[in-house]
Steps between C-alpha positions, in 0.01 A plus 500: 500500500787694342778404740863450407780329694802548273712791383609640837618861517813493715497871581154469659585196715689483826560228756392552859693341789318227692478557874299183565396592854860530615705774658880470470455141393293396801130419492302797628159402359380142530359307205654731240771437244596314185285693252545472125738740330315803360594811308330833541360685199539875532152650453469860386243650740605860428467514118752787465514493116227761462333604172601179327347180367610139529409162349422194710739220402369222725341414834686308768457369854688641798627302797456787745172652378143373481432668164637437151763734362525643149828568322494837321723620220538876451601649162841608631601147600399489870339187644288512815273270698164640614192363675278342235125581513221260410460469123847623399645311203839488323515766233284749690616863512494686832598857582632707789354848548334538159140487635445186296276293728570153365580191706824541694548868413617734775377855557433758769201401708340841444479430125348152525121501443244358742378137505827358368687234696848609605792342686859580607402826672768721650475623860707812424615647167814336357507236775404193295186290524395421857131401480308238298793274416369154594347250260141579403485840672354818348372845599279773354487879520202640690563875520748758371593840642790738443687373806419129520330204332283252694567140395280201589689174551356156426458425872288815553776721641501865387823698486605851404781507243707787366372584148857485363551141613507248218285191445468230234191398306351157562478229765800310635540166322480144639150531646490131601809529719311447829295213361805293415602220736869567555597220741395168349786287630794515738741605226302819436554608860872424486544708184337792681747469786269326751670213684317220684376569853469243780231521767624564853288210634694259279834606652681387813474700823852636455417640156171682561275602795219292345718190455466166675191322624306224330358527151385855426475598869787692652576473875387766742749778557515667843586831329161509320288793615138380523373852575642674191465188280843541344668222299764294670838665503364853460615753761220578745648818644575814299805675643488874452 
């Protein structure tokens, strides 16, 4: 695995404010808050530097994306983060708009040949990648006409795309993302911003409609609707 964790590029990082389930300082969403501090890496989904080549400096992880990101260096001194495909390595050369169908290269979807995995597909020309952006996803071209291109997604969905929309060659990296066990201990949940939750049965009657009683049994509530089978405390009448 060619992943790097040092040598941050300050121009491509920015801090995002933490809302933590609060509105104006007051809790608006229960069991949310206290997440770890994260910085967002600006990913280039548009690839505007057309008819140019770039060298892959390194691969990195992203806190806000399921895939790995690749840091590119263009000949005129521009650095950009892009979505890294499976098999990309530091030192690889990728291109934008040169009809060079190597891993990570970007081109018009009308020029890409059949039976090649693609990702980062635009919905409209010059709008930036909208489809096939999650870890392990890919698509293939089924049919081409003068007015549209039919693309087959990994899940079996077929979609018509404008032939002048762009796409990248390859499959989105980090295939084992779904297979990983993320929450192994309580600290993992707290770093994701998930606070502990207490069962209503374990509370007192003044704290929750399910509170009170003996053991795990809550006392009967006269407001419980046995016909509609609603939980205790839920409104039984909908006022129009």
